PASEBA-1860 file (N, C-alpha, C; in nm, 3 decimals):
! residues 298
1> MTTTAPHS> -4.476/2.052/-1.919/-4.474/1.911/-1.882/-4.379/1.834/-1.968 ~ -4.291/1.770/-1.916/-4.191/1.689/-1.993/-4.199/1.545/-1.952 ~ -4.158/1.457/-2.046/-4.154/1.320/-2.022/-4.002/1.264/-2.050 ~ -3.981/1.157/-1.978/-3.843/1.101/-2.012/-3.858/0.957/-2.067 ~ -3.774/0.924/-2.153/-3.795/0.789/-2.205/-3.733/0.683/-2.106 ~ -3.792/0.571/-2.084/-3.750/0.480/-1.993/-3.612/0.428/-2.017 ~ -3.531/0.411/-1.914/-3.397/0.364/-1.939/-3.406/0.207/-1.986 ~ -3.306/0.187/-2.075/-3.301/0.054/-2.117/-3.270/-0.050/-2.003
9> MTRLYWLA> -3.353/-0.155/-2.001/-3.318/-0.258/-1.896/-3.217/-0.351/-1.918 ~ -3.151/-0.341/-2.046/-3.052/-0.436/-2.080/-2.924/-0.409/-1.988 ~ -2.886/-0.291/-1.975/-2.765/-0.266/-1.882/-2.785/-0.320/-1.745 ~ -2.913/-0.297/-1.700/-2.943/-0.355/-1.561/-2.927/-0.503/-1.561 ~ -2.974/-0.568/-1.662/-2.962/-0.719/-1.659/-2.824/-0.768/-1.657 ~ -2.735/-0.695/-1.745/-2.597/-0.742/-1.739/-2.524/-0.709/-1.606 ~ -2.565/-0.592/-1.550/-2.507/-0.560/-1.400/-2.550/-0.664/-1.302 ~ -2.684/-0.714/-1.321/-2.727/-0.804/-1.225/-2.663/-0.943/-1.241
17> LGTFAIGT> -2.637/-0.969/-1.364/-2.576/-1.101/-1.400/-2.421/-1.100/-1.346 ~ -2.354/-0.984/-1.364/-2.217/-0.984/-1.306/-2.222/-0.988/-1.167 ~ -2.319/-0.916/-1.095/-2.318/-0.934/-0.939/-2.354/-1.080/-0.905 ~ -2.433/-1.144/-0.977/-2.464/-1.276/-0.949/-2.344/-1.371/-0.953 ~ -2.278/-1.353/-1.066/-2.147/-1.442/-1.100/-2.045/-1.420/-0.992 ~ -2.014/-1.297/-0.953/-1.914/-1.270/-0.862/-1.957/-1.329/-0.721 ~ -2.091/-1.308/-0.682/-2.133/-1.360/-0.556/-2.137/-1.509/-0.535 ~ -2.173/-1.589/-0.640/-2.186/-1.715/-0.636/-2.072/-1.809/-0.694
25> EGFMIAPL> -1.967/-1.739/-0.745/-1.849/-1.821/-0.794/-1.783/-1.915/-0.690 ~ -1.777/-1.863/-0.567/-1.706/-1.944/-0.473/-1.797/-2.073/-0.435 ~ -1.930/-2.075/-0.453/-2.013/-2.188/-0.420/-2.024/-2.283/-0.531 ~ -1.990/-2.243/-0.650/-1.998/-2.337/-0.766/-1.903/-2.450/-0.761 ~ -1.797/-2.430/-0.678/-1.687/-2.527/-0.671/-1.733/-2.648/-0.586 ~ -1.838/-2.632/-0.499/-1.889/-2.733/-0.413/-1.897/-2.872/-0.473 ~ -1.957/-2.891/-0.596/-1.979/-3.021/-0.657/-1.847/-3.082/-0.687 ~ -1.745/-3.003/-0.712/-1.619/-3.049/-0.757/-1.522/-3.093/-0.637
33> LPDLARDL> -1.572/-3.063/-0.513/-1.473/-3.095/-0.402/-1.429/-3.235/-0.395 ~ -1.516/-3.347/-0.406/-1.465/-3.475/-0.399/-1.359/-3.510/-0.501 ~ -1.371/-3.462/-0.622/-1.268/-3.480/-0.730/-1.139/-3.405/-0.690 ~ -1.160/-3.276/-0.638/-1.041/-3.199/-0.607/-0.966/-3.277/-0.481 ~ -1.044/-3.320/-0.390/-0.979/-3.387/-0.274/-0.901/-3.511/-0.320 ~ -0.969/-3.593/-0.410/-0.884/-3.701/-0.462/-0.766/-3.677/-0.532 ~ -0.779/-3.576/-0.620/-0.672/-3.540/-0.696/-0.551/-3.476/-0.625 ~ -0.573/-3.395/-0.523/-0.475/-3.329/-0.442/-0.436/-3.418/-0.318
41> SVSLASAG> -0.507/-3.537/-0.313/-0.472/-3.625/-0.190/-0.484/-3.561/-0.058 ~ -0.600/-3.497/-0.052/-0.636/-3.441/0.090/-0.764/-3.484/0.119 ~ -0.807/-3.471/0.252/-0.940/-3.511/0.288/-1.045/-3.419/0.233 ~ -1.163/-3.468/0.229/-1.279/-3.376/0.174/-1.303/-3.262/0.258 ~ -1.283/-3.274/0.389/-1.296/-3.153/0.483/-1.191/-3.058/0.441 ~ -1.065/-3.091/0.417/-0.969/-2.999/0.387/-0.999/-2.930/0.251 ~ -1.038/-2.997/0.160/-1.084/-2.942/0.030/-1.201/-2.847/0.049 ~ -1.283/-2.865/0.133/-1.404/-2.796/0.173/-1.370/-2.649/0.222
49> QLVTVFAL> -1.245/-2.637/0.273/-1.200/-2.513/0.327/-1.196/-2.414/0.204 ~ -1.195/-2.449/0.097/-1.188/-2.353/-0.023/-1.316/-2.276/-0.016 ~ -1.424/-2.344/0.002/-1.550/-2.279/0.019/-1.569/-2.193/0.141 ~ -1.533/-2.255/0.251/-1.536/-2.195/0.379/-1.467/-2.059/0.391 ~ -1.335/-2.060/0.345/-1.256/-1.937/0.351/-1.306/-1.837/0.257 ~ -1.346/-1.879/0.140/-1.412/-1.773/0.050/-1.545/-1.708/0.106 ~ -1.628/-1.795/0.170/-1.741/-1.730/0.232/-1.715/-1.644/0.356 ~ -1.619/-1.682/0.434/-1.596/-1.598/0.545/-1.526/-1.464/0.496
57> TYALSSPV> -1.436/-1.476/0.405/-1.378/-1.358/0.345/-1.485/-1.263/0.290 ~ -1.581/-1.319/0.210/-1.684/-1.250/0.143/-1.771/-1.179/0.247 ~ -1.798/-1.255/0.363/-1.894/-1.206/0.456/-1.819/-1.093/0.538 ~ -1.706/-1.107/0.580/-1.633/-1.017/0.661/-1.581/-0.883/0.585 ~ -1.553/-0.908/0.462/-1.492/-0.790/0.393/-1.610/-0.696/0.324 ~ -1.722/-0.763/0.304/-1.829/-0.689/0.223/-1.864/-0.561/0.297 ~ -1.901/-0.564/0.433/-1.938/-0.438/0.495/-1.818/-0.327/0.499 ~ -1.693/-0.392/0.522/-1.586/-0.299/0.522/-1.560/-0.234/0.396
65> LTALTGKI> -1.551/-0.311/0.279/-1.538/-0.255/0.151/-1.645/-0.159/0.110 ~ -1.763/-0.186/0.141/-1.882/-0.107/0.119/-1.867/0.035/0.175 ~ -1.821/0.041/0.296/-1.801/0.166/0.367/-1.675/0.236/0.300 ~ -1.573/0.175/0.263/-1.442/0.234/0.213/-1.473/0.283/0.060 ~ -1.573/0.223/0.001/-1.595/0.250/-0.149/-1.716/0.332/-0.169 ~ -1.775/0.396/-0.054/-1.912/0.456/-0.054/-1.921/0.574/-0.153 ~ -1.813/0.632/-0.172/-1.816/0.759/-0.253/-1.790/0.729/-0.414 ~ -1.766/0.599/-0.432/-1.733/0.569/-0.580/-1.868/0.531/-0.641
73> DRRRLLIA> -1.872/0.569/-0.775/-1.992/0.539/-0.844/-2.020/0.382/-0.849 ~ -2.132/0.331/-0.823/-2.164/0.200/-0.811/-2.146/0.131/-0.938 ~ -2.180/0.176/-1.047/-2.161/0.108/-1.166/-2.016/0.091/-1.212 ~ -1.939/0.202/-1.198/-1.783/0.189/-1.208/-1.729/0.092/-1.127 ~ -1.763/0.087/-0.998/-1.712/0.007/-0.896/-1.740/-0.145/-0.932 ~ -1.861/-0.179/-0.985/-1.897/-0.306/-1.017/-1.815/-0.353/-1.141 ~ -1.807/-0.265/-1.234/-1.727/-0.297/-1.351/-1.588/-0.334/-1.323 ~ -1.529/-0.245/-1.239/-1.398/-0.251/-1.182/-1.367/-0.397/-1.120
81> SMLAFAAA> -1.473/-0.418/-1.036/-1.468/-0.549/-0.962/-1.473/-0.669/-1.062 ~ -1.554/-0.664/-1.150/-1.560/-0.774/-1.244/-1.427/-0.788/-1.331 ~ -1.378/-0.692/-1.367/-1.255/-0.684/-1.439/-1.121/-0.746/-1.345 ~ -1.134/-0.698/-1.230/-1.026/-0.752/-1.132/-1.053/-0.898/-1.113 ~ -1.185/-0.936/-1.101/-1.207/-1.088/-1.086/-1.173/-1.168/-1.207 ~ -1.189/-1.114/-1.318/-1.152/-1.187/-1.452/-1.003/-1.196/-1.462 ~ -0.942/-1.083/-1.414/-0.792/-1.084/-1.429/-0.726/-1.184/-1.329 ~ -0.780/-1.188/-1.204/-0.731/-1.288/-1.106/-0.747/-1.429/-1.152
89> NFVAWSAH> -0.859/-1.458/-1.224/-0.883/-1.591/-1.269/-0.785/-1.627/-1.391 ~ -0.759/-1.529/-1.470/-0.657/-1.548/-1.580/-0.518/-1.578/-1.523 ~ -0.483/-1.496/-1.420/-0.349/-1.523/-1.365/-0.340/-1.647/-1.305 ~ -0.452/-1.703/-1.236/-0.441/-1.841/-1.168/-0.434/-1.939/-1.293 ~ -0.509/-1.917/-1.400/-0.505/-2.008/-1.507/-0.351/-2.035/-1.572 ~ -0.303/-1.907/-1.583/-0.176/-1.898/-1.666/-0.053/-1.927/-1.569 ~ -0.067/-1.946/-1.441/0.051/-1.976/-1.351/0.112/-2.092/-1.399 ~ 0.247/-2.095/-1.399/0.327/-2.200/-1.449/0.440/-2.236/-1.344
97> SYVSGSQI> 0.410/-2.343/-1.257/0.510/-2.390/-1.172/0.521/-2.535/-1.175 ~ 0.403/-2.600/-1.198/0.400/-2.741/-1.216/0.377/-2.781/-1.358 ~ 0.444/-2.861/-1.422/0.437/-2.897/-1.561/0.424/-3.042/-1.570 ~ 0.322/-3.086/-1.633/0.281/-3.225/-1.652/0.301/-3.268/-1.799 ~ 0.374/-3.373/-1.831/0.388/-3.401/-1.965/0.260/-3.457/-2.023 ~ 0.183/-3.530/-1.939/0.058/-3.592/-1.994/-0.049/-3.483/-2.016 ~ -0.041/-3.369/-1.937/-0.138/-3.267/-1.960/-0.107/-3.188/-2.083 ~ 0.030/-3.171/-2.112/0.065/-3.113/-2.247/0.038/-3.204/-2.359
105> QLNFMGVS> 0.037/-3.319/-2.344/-0.006/-3.411/-2.463/-0.149/-3.394/-2.481 ~ -0.225/-3.401/-2.379/-0.373/-3.387/-2.392/-0.408/-3.251/-2.463 ~ -0.344/-3.148/-2.425/-0.361/-3.018/-2.480/-0.329/-3.012/-2.637 ~ -0.216/-3.078/-2.672/-0.171/-3.090/-2.808/-0.290/-3.162/-2.882 ~ -0.342/-3.259/-2.822/-0.433/-3.354/-2.897/-0.578/-3.295/-2.898 ~ -0.591/-3.186/-2.830/-0.728/-3.119/-2.824/-0.815/-3.205/-2.739 ~ -0.772/-3.274/-2.638/-0.850/-3.352/-2.550/-0.864/-3.284/-2.416 ~ -0.975/-3.292/-2.348/-0.994/-3.231/-2.216/-0.887/-3.274/-2.134
113> PIQTKDFW> -0.831/-3.184/-2.046/-0.725/-3.224/-1.938/-0.792/-3.292/-1.825 ~ -0.923/-3.290/-1.817/-0.985/-3.355/-1.710/-1.026/-3.502/-1.758 ~ -0.938/-3.588/-1.713/-0.968/-3.736/-1.759/-0.964/-3.822/-1.632 ~ -1.028/-3.939/-1.644/-1.019/-4.037/-1.535/-0.879/-4.087/-1.515 ~ -0.859/-4.136/-1.387/-0.720/-4.169/-1.354/-0.666/-4.287/-1.432 ~ -0.751/-4.368/-1.484/-0.696/-4.473/-1.574/-0.698/-4.457/-1.718 ~ -0.720/-4.331/-1.760/-0.739/-4.291/-1.899/-0.608/-4.344/-1.972 ~ -0.488/-4.325/-1.928/-0.370/-4.359/-2.002/-0.349/-4.507/-2.023
121> ITPEAKTF> -0.431/-4.600/-1.966/-0.413/-4.741/-1.987/-0.538/-4.795/-2.060 ~ -0.619/-4.699/-2.107/-0.736/-4.740/-2.185/-0.702/-4.761/-2.325 ~ -0.791/-4.828/-2.406/-0.773/-4.832/-2.543/-0.767/-4.702/-2.622 ~ -0.852/-4.601/-2.558/-0.873/-4.476/-2.626/-0.734/-4.400/-2.629 ~ -0.648/-4.423/-2.512/-0.522/-4.358/-2.512/-0.411/-4.415/-2.596 ~ -0.426/-4.533/-2.636/-0.333/-4.599/-2.712/-0.284/-4.521/-2.832 ~ -0.371/-4.447/-2.896/-0.346/-4.365/-3.014/-0.232/-4.253/-2.980 ~ -0.224/-4.227/-2.860/-0.123/-4.123/-2.821/0.017/-4.186/-2.797
129> WNASQFER> 0.021/-4.312/-2.792/0.158/-4.381/-2.769/0.241/-4.394/-2.901 ~ 0.289/-4.286/-2.942/0.356/-4.291/-3.062/0.479/-4.187/-3.062 ~ 0.575/-4.212/-3.146/0.709/-4.133/-3.130/0.681/-3.985/-3.160 ~ 0.598/-3.957/-3.270/0.577/-3.829/-3.304/0.523/-3.731/-3.186 ~ 0.431/-3.790/-3.113/0.364/-3.731/-2.995/0.467/-3.705/-2.887 ~ 0.543/-3.810/-2.856/0.643/-3.796/-2.751/0.746/-3.689/-2.780 ~ 0.792/-3.695/-2.914/0.884/-3.582/-2.955/0.839/-3.452/-2.937 ~ 0.712/-3.431/-2.970/0.651/-3.302/-2.969/0.640/-3.252/-2.821
137> IDAELLRL> 0.604/-3.343/-2.729/0.590/-3.324/-2.586/0.724/-3.275/-2.535 ~ 0.831/-3.353/-2.560/0.969/-3.326/-2.508/1.020/-3.193/-2.551 ~ 0.993/-3.162/-2.679/1.038/-3.034/-2.744/0.968/-2.925/-2.654 ~ 0.838/-2.937/-2.623/0.774/-2.834/-2.546/0.821/-2.818/-2.403 ~ 0.858/-2.934/-2.349/0.918/-2.933/-2.209/1.049/-2.856/-2.206 ~ 1.131/-2.891/-2.301/1.265/-2.806/-2.319/1.247/-2.662/-2.345 ~ 1.145/-2.632/-2.418/1.107/-2.486/-2.437/1.078/-2.417/-2.316 ~ 0.989/-2.482/-2.234/0.948/-2.421/-2.100/1.068/-2.415/-2.020
145> EGVGEGYV> 1.151/-2.506/-2.012/1.269/-2.499/-1.928/1.354/-2.384/-1.972 ~ 1.362/-2.341/-2.101/1.438/-2.239/-2.147/1.382/-2.104/-2.120 ~ 1.262/-2.092/-2.089/1.203/-1.953/-2.088/1.162/-1.921/-1.939 ~ 1.179/-2.015/-1.850/1.134/-1.982/-1.714/1.227/-2.048/-1.610 ~ 1.190/-2.027/-1.476/1.262/-2.075/-1.371/1.169/-2.133/-1.276 ~ 1.226/-2.227/-1.187/1.140/-2.284/-1.083/1.039/-2.371/-1.115 ~ 1.047/-2.436/-1.223/0.941/-2.537/-1.280/0.962/-2.658/-1.197 ~ 0.846/-2.738/-1.175/0.859/-2.861/-1.131/0.794/-2.964/-1.242
153> FDTSTMPW> 0.882/-3.031/-1.308/0.850/-3.108/-1.429/0.817/-3.249/-1.378 ~ 0.687/-3.290/-1.403/0.638/-3.430/-1.377/0.635/-3.502/-1.502 ~ 0.752/-3.552/-1.552/0.771/-3.620/-1.681/0.863/-3.735/-1.675 ~ 0.869/-3.809/-1.789/0.955/-3.926/-1.787/1.103/-3.888/-1.835 ~ 1.112/-3.779/-1.913/1.245/-3.771/-1.968/1.332/-3.656/-1.932 ~ 1.271/-3.541/-1.865/1.352/-3.433/-1.830/1.471/-3.471/-1.733 ~ 1.467/-3.565/-1.642/1.586/-3.596/-1.564/1.707/-3.625/-1.656 ~ 1.685/-3.689/-1.773/1.784/-3.723/-1.858/1.830/-3.610/-1.963
161> RHRKPALC> 1.723/-3.519/-2.000/1.744/-3.427/-2.105/1.747/-3.285/-2.054 ~ 1.728/-3.251/-1.933/1.729/-3.119/-1.886/1.866/-3.042/-1.916 ~ 1.864/-2.913/-1.950/1.981/-2.845/-1.987/2.025/-2.747/-1.873 ~ 1.935/-2.717/-1.787/1.969/-2.622/-1.675/1.991/-2.707/-1.545 ~ 2.069/-2.656/-1.457/2.088/-2.732/-1.328/1.953/-2.762/-1.271 ~ 1.940/-2.889/-1.213/1.810/-2.934/-1.159/1.831/-3.044/-1.057 ~ 1.739/-3.044/-0.977/1.735/-3.158/-0.878/1.651/-3.259/-0.940 ~ 1.699/-3.378/-0.947/1.624/-3.486/-1.012/1.584/-3.598/-0.910
169> IWLKSSLE> 1.455/-3.632/-0.889/1.404/-3.716/-0.794/1.327/-3.838/-0.865 ~ 1.371/-3.958/-0.827/1.299/-4.073/-0.883/1.223/-4.133/-0.765 ~ 1.086/-4.141/-0.790/1.007/-4.213/-0.692/0.981/-4.355/-0.751 ~ 1.051/-4.447/-0.680/1.038/-4.586/-0.712/0.905/-4.647/-0.658 ~ 0.831/-4.715/-0.749/0.707/-4.775/-0.690/0.685/-4.905/-0.767 ~ 0.672/-5.007/-0.688/0.644/-5.141/-0.748/0.513/-5.145/-0.819 ~ 0.500/-5.249/-0.913/0.377/-5.261/-0.984/0.260/-5.289/-0.891 ~ 0.277/-5.357/-0.784/0.170/-5.391/-0.694/0.121/-5.265/-0.625
177> SRVIKSIV> 0.221/-5.179/-0.580/0.181/-5.056/-0.515/0.105/-4.954/-0.602 ~ 0.141/-4.970/-0.728/0.073/-4.875/-0.831/-0.052/-4.934/-0.849 ~ -0.083/-5.060/-0.860/-0.213/-5.113/-0.875/-0.303/-5.063/-0.758 ~ -0.244/-5.073/-0.640/-0.328/-5.040/-0.520/-0.369/-4.895/-0.522 ~ -0.275/-4.807/-0.572/-0.316/-4.663/-0.582/-0.409/-4.637/-0.689 ~ -0.422/-4.724/-0.794/-0.515/-4.694/-0.896/-0.644/-4.736/-0.841 ~ -0.653/-4.843/-0.757/-0.781/-4.888/-0.702/-0.825/-4.778/-0.590 ~ -0.734/-4.726/-0.520/-0.777/-4.618/-0.422/-0.823/-4.493/-0.492
185> SHRGRGRY> -0.766/-4.459/-0.605/-0.811/-4.334/-0.683/-0.956/-4.339/-0.723 ~ -0.995/-4.466/-0.755/-1.132/-4.478/-0.799/-1.226/-4.531/-0.685 ~ -1.176/-4.528/-0.556/-1.257/-4.555/-0.438/-1.316/-4.695/-0.464 ~ -1.234/-4.792/-0.525/-1.273/-4.923/-0.540/-1.378/-4.942/-0.646 ~ -1.403/-4.835/-0.722/-1.511/-4.858/-0.825/-1.455/-4.828/-0.966 ~ -1.333/-4.871/-0.984/-1.265/-4.870/-1.116/-1.328/-4.960/-1.218 ~ -1.304/-4.939/-1.338/-1.353/-5.028/-1.443/-1.287/-5.157/-1.451 ~ -1.162/-5.171/-1.401/-1.081/-5.296/-1.407/-1.055/-5.368/-1.274
193> SRAEYAEK> -1.022/-5.495/-1.297/-1.002/-5.572/-1.163/-0.849/-5.552/-1.139 ~ -0.807/-5.600/-1.021/-0.668/-5.588/-0.984/-0.571/-5.641/-1.092 ~ -0.607/-5.765/-1.136/-0.522/-5.834/-1.239/-0.518/-5.750/-1.366 ~ -0.640/-5.698/-1.403/-0.632/-5.623/-1.533/-0.560/-5.483/-1.512 ~ -0.560/-5.426/-1.394/-0.483/-5.304/-1.381/-0.338/-5.338/-1.396 ~ -0.287/-5.452/-1.333/-0.147/-5.481/-1.330/-0.111/-5.507/-1.478 ~ -0.185/-5.575/-1.557/-0.148/-5.606/-1.700/-0.146/-5.478/-1.786 ~ -0.242/-5.391/-1.769/-0.249/-5.269/-1.845/-0.137/-5.173/-1.806
201> IAKKDRAT> -0.104/-5.154/-1.689/0.010/-5.068/-1.623/0.126/-5.126/-1.689 ~ 0.163/-5.246/-1.670/0.279/-5.307/-1.734/0.296/-5.293/-1.879 ~ 0.187/-5.305/-1.949/0.190/-5.293/-2.093/0.222/-5.144/-2.125 ~ 0.166/-5.047/-2.051/0.196/-4.904/-2.086/0.334/-4.885/-2.043 ~ 0.397/-4.938/-1.944/0.530/-4.913/-1.911/0.621/-4.967/-2.029 ~ 0.598/-5.087/-2.068/0.684/-5.135/-2.183/0.678/-5.048/-2.301 ~ 0.557/-4.996/-2.336/0.549/-4.923/-2.452/0.630/-4.780/-2.441 ~ 0.618/-4.728/-2.320/0.690/-4.600/-2.290/0.833/-4.620/-2.293
209> IELYKTLY> 0.890/-4.728/-2.223/1.024/-4.764/-2.218/1.091/-4.783/-2.359 ~ 1.013/-4.856/-2.433/1.067/-4.887/-2.579/1.068/-4.758/-2.660 ~ 0.958/-4.663/-2.640/0.967/-4.551/-2.735/1.071/-4.450/-2.698 ~ 1.108/-4.425/-2.563/1.215/-4.349/-2.529/1.356/-4.414/-2.546 ~ 1.358/-4.542/-2.546/1.489/-4.610/-2.582/1.514/-4.582/-2.733 ~ 1.414/-4.594/-2.815/1.428/-4.577/-2.963/1.458/-4.423/-2.986 ~ 1.384/-4.340/-2.925/1.412/-4.193/-2.958/1.532/-4.133/-2.890 ~ 1.578/-4.165/-2.781/1.689/-4.102/-2.713/1.789/-4.190/-2.656
217> GIEIGSDL> 1.768/-4.312/-2.666/1.853/-4.414/-2.598/1.840/-4.410/-2.444 ~ 1.737/-4.362/-2.402/1.722/-4.355/-2.254/1.663/-4.488/-2.209 ~ 1.718/-4.537/-2.099/1.668/-4.667/-2.031/1.598/-4.635/-1.904 ~ 1.461/-4.596/-1.928/1.381/-4.559/-1.816/1.359/-4.681/-1.726 ~ 1.380/-4.654/-1.588/1.357/-4.753/-1.504/1.471/-4.837/-1.463 ~ 1.573/-4.841/-1.548/1.697/-4.923/-1.519/1.822/-4.833/-1.512 ~ 1.835/-4.728/-1.598/1.954/-4.632/-1.590/1.900/-4.507/-1.507 ~ 1.940/-4.518/-1.374/1.896/-4.404/-1.278/2.019/-4.321/-1.233
225> SCFDLIID> 2.119/-4.327/-1.320/2.245/-4.262/-1.282/2.228/-4.101/-1.278 ~ 2.125/-4.056/-1.345/2.102/-3.907/-1.348/2.025/-3.855/-1.219 ~ 1.992/-3.941/-1.138/1.900/-3.892/-1.020/1.987/-3.868/-0.901 ~ 1.941/-3.745/-0.833/2.013/-3.715/-0.707/1.961/-3.777/-0.587 ~ 1.824/-3.805/-0.605/1.758/-3.862/-0.486/1.661/-3.972/-0.546 ~ 1.680/-4.098/-0.484/1.591/-4.208/-0.526/1.512/-4.248/-0.392 ~ 1.381/-4.250/-0.403/1.302/-4.285/-0.287/1.215/-4.401/-0.339 ~ 1.222/-4.520/-0.260/1.140/-4.635/-0.292/1.011/-4.624/-0.205
233> ISSLITDA> 0.900/-4.588/-0.257/0.773/-4.571/-0.181/0.686/-4.688/-0.188 ~ 0.735/-4.802/-0.236/0.644/-4.925/-0.265/0.593/-4.974/-0.133 ~ 0.676/-4.964/-0.023/0.630/-5.022/0.104/0.536/-4.926/0.176 ~ 0.512/-4.798/0.134/0.434/-4.705/0.200/0.279/-4.720/0.192 ~ 0.234/-4.799/0.096/0.091/-4.824/0.072/0.078/-4.976/0.042 ~ 0.011/-5.045/0.143/0.003/-5.188/0.137/-0.144/-5.228/0.132 ~ -0.233/-5.145/0.150/-0.373/-5.170/0.145/-0.449/-5.066/0.068 ~ -0.559/-5.098/0.000/-0.637/-5.009/-0.089/-0.732/-4.921/-0.008
241> SLDASLRS> -0.675/-4.838/0.074/-0.760/-4.753/0.150/-0.707/-4.596/0.132 ~ -0.793/-4.500/0.146/-0.750/-4.364/0.122/-0.650/-4.330/0.235 ~ -0.671/-4.374/0.353/-0.581/-4.341/0.468/-0.442/-4.387/0.440 ~ -0.435/-4.511/0.395/-0.293/-4.559/0.355/-0.234/-4.478/0.248 ~ -0.308/-4.442/0.157/-0.259/-4.361/0.026/-0.208/-4.220/0.088 ~ -0.288/-4.161/0.175/-0.257/-4.024/0.223/-0.134/-4.030/0.311 ~ -0.110/-4.149/0.383/0.001/-4.162/0.467/0.126/-4.183/0.381 ~ 0.118/-4.259/0.271/0.237/-4.270/0.181/0.273/-4.143/0.118
249> INSAHEII> 0.171/-4.052/0.080/0.202/-3.932/0.018/0.276/-3.837/0.119 ~ 0.222/-3.830/0.250/0.274/-3.741/0.347/0.423/-3.781/0.381 ~ 0.444/-3.911/0.384/0.579/-3.954/0.413/0.683/-3.916/0.295 ~ 0.637/-3.934/0.177/0.720/-3.888/0.063/0.739/-3.739/0.072 ~ 0.642/-3.664/0.104/0.656/-3.520/0.110/0.741/-3.472/0.216 ~ 0.752/-3.549/0.321/0.843/-3.510/0.441/0.993/-3.516/0.392 ~ 1.028/-3.598/0.294/1.148/-3.601/0.222/1.170/-3.495/0.116 ~ 1.072/-3.501/0.033/1.092/-3.411/-0.084/1.086/-3.261/-0.063
257> KPASAWYL> 0.991/-3.221/0.018/0.977/-3.080/0.052/1.106/-3.018/0.105 ~ 1.164/-3.066/0.217/1.291/-3.002/0.254/1.405/-3.012/0.169 ~ 1.412/-3.130/0.084/1.513/-3.146/-0.014/1.503/-3.040/-0.127 ~ 1.385/-3.031/-0.174/1.366/-2.924/-0.275/1.395/-2.776/-0.228 ~ 1.342/-2.743/-0.105/1.354/-2.625/-0.051/1.510/-2.602/-0.025 ~ 1.587/-2.692/0.028/1.729/-2.668/0.051/1.805/-2.655/-0.081 ~ 1.758/-2.732/-0.176/1.828/-2.722/-0.308/1.810/-2.581/-0.373 ~ 1.687/-2.511/-0.357/1.652/-2.392/-0.416/1.711/-2.270/-0.345
265> TRRREFFE> 1.705/-2.285/-0.201/1.746/-2.170/-0.120/1.872/-2.189/-0.047 ~ 1.914/-2.309/-0.015/2.038/-2.340/0.058/2.025/-2.287/0.202 ~ 1.905/-2.270/0.253/1.903/-2.217/0.392/1.916/-2.329/0.486 ~ 1.981/-2.298/0.599/2.022/-2.404/0.697/1.909/-2.472/0.756 ~ 1.787/-2.401/0.781/1.668/-2.464/0.839/1.614/-2.578/0.755 ~ 1.623/-2.567/0.620/1.582/-2.672/0.534/1.668/-2.792/0.528 ~ 1.804/-2.763/0.539/1.902/-2.867/0.554/1.876/-2.947/0.672 ~ 1.842/-2.883/0.790/1.821/-2.963/0.908/1.695/-3.041/0.897
273> QFEVAVRK> 1.598/-2.995/0.845/1.468/-3.063/0.820/1.492/-3.178/0.715 ~ 1.571/-3.167/0.615/1.604/-3.277/0.541/1.689/-3.377/0.618 ~ 1.778/-3.340/0.695/1.850/-3.443/0.772/1.758/-3.517/0.862 ~ 1.664/-3.459/0.925/1.565/-3.528/1.015/1.491/-3.633/0.918 ~ 1.444/-3.591/0.810/1.368/-3.674/0.714/1.448/-3.790/0.676 ~ 1.581/-3.772/0.647/1.679/-3.887/0.601/1.683/-3.990/0.713 ~ 1.704/-3.944/0.825/1.721/-4.035/0.941/1.594/-4.111/0.970 ~ 1.482/-4.041/0.950/1.346/-4.101/0.980/1.309/-4.218/0.867
281> YHHLIKRN> 1.350/-4.170/0.752/1.311/-4.256/0.630/1.439/-4.318/0.562 ~ 1.535/-4.348/0.640/1.650/-4.406/0.567/1.634/-4.530/0.495 ~ 1.532/-4.609/0.548/1.501/-4.737/0.478/1.435/-4.716/0.333 ~ 1.395/-4.602/0.313/1.322/-4.575/0.185/1.422/-4.506/0.084 ~ 1.525/-4.438/0.146/1.602/-4.366/0.055/1.720/-4.459/-0.010 ~ 1.719/-4.473/-0.139/1.804/-4.570/-0.207/1.935/-4.494/-0.256 ~ 1.914/-4.360/-0.275/2.029/-4.273/-0.319/2.008/-4.134/-0.266 ~ 2.121/-4.076/-0.220/2.105/-3.934/-0.174/2.231/-3.874/-0.205
289> LLVENLSM> 2.234/-3.813/-0.324/2.355/-3.733/-0.373/2.331/-3.594/-0.364 ~ 2.232/-3.553/-0.293/2.190/-3.405/-0.280/2.305/-3.324/-0.203 ~ 2.350/-3.379/-0.098/2.444/-3.314/-0.020/2.576/-3.296/-0.098 ~ 2.623/-3.402/-0.172/2.741/-3.400/-0.240/2.730/-3.298/-0.353 ~ 2.614/-3.292/-0.428/2.600/-3.201/-0.540/2.595/-3.057/-0.496 ~ 2.532/-3.032/-0.373/2.531/-2.894/-0.331/2.664/-2.844/-0.288 ~ 2.741/-2.930/-0.232/2.882/-2.894/-0.179/2.966/-2.871/-0.296 ~ 2.946/-2.937/-0.409/3.033/-2.911/-0.524/3.005/-2.774/-0.590
297> TS> 2.868/-2.732/-0.582/2.831/-2.601/-0.640/2.847/-2.484/-0.556 ~ 2.882/-2.510/-0.427/2.885/-2.398/-0.333/3.024/-2.318/-0.358
END
């Protein structure tokens, strides 16, 4: 008669935890959907498709993958799945196509990148309005430009300081329209009144303009000679509603998307789409040097 020692339950617990994490990851995003919808300027229903598509894919692929991997050791398969899951999340985290100067600054300062929309006009953010911080951010932006291709830089200085060929777009927005967008972004529950928003945004603008004028001699907001495309979006949002905000974003995208696609690919179809957008929104476009610049480089 022989006896065997009971297997350690520790491994089983870890495997159970891994299975639970992989199976529930797609549903943990649900509480974040309202914030995602607001930040991405899409409806809550559209943002909800992140959960819907994941759930459908999980439900439809599970029986198929189970049959296909039936001969593989279950433990090894689970470990491989967890590693692939972790690798995919790392790739998503490290993807660099959109670069925000403000997010770089928050990272440098050790502050969470998830901040309220009006963070940059609060007293807490004033400590970041200094020359050393701005110089550090601009140096990082130029470094990123030098090591990669296809970046979209959402910054104040790159149109003046970029070293590689680039399409520079200026979205002109009046103070009033920016106040309205601030109110919409907080669904009317912001910490400031309309007048306070206007005062604080104008104050932040003055500080930024003065800093970049001192550092680089850049006249932000007045010297627009470096821009290929200038679009005045002030008239696109006239009331503090989400629908008005989404309409203004969609209108701007109708111009910017084909313009960027044509600049990058020079495909005829994008040129035609851009022409249609120019005719439709000619009253918004204050400068359009894109055609001239592309013909010179052809």
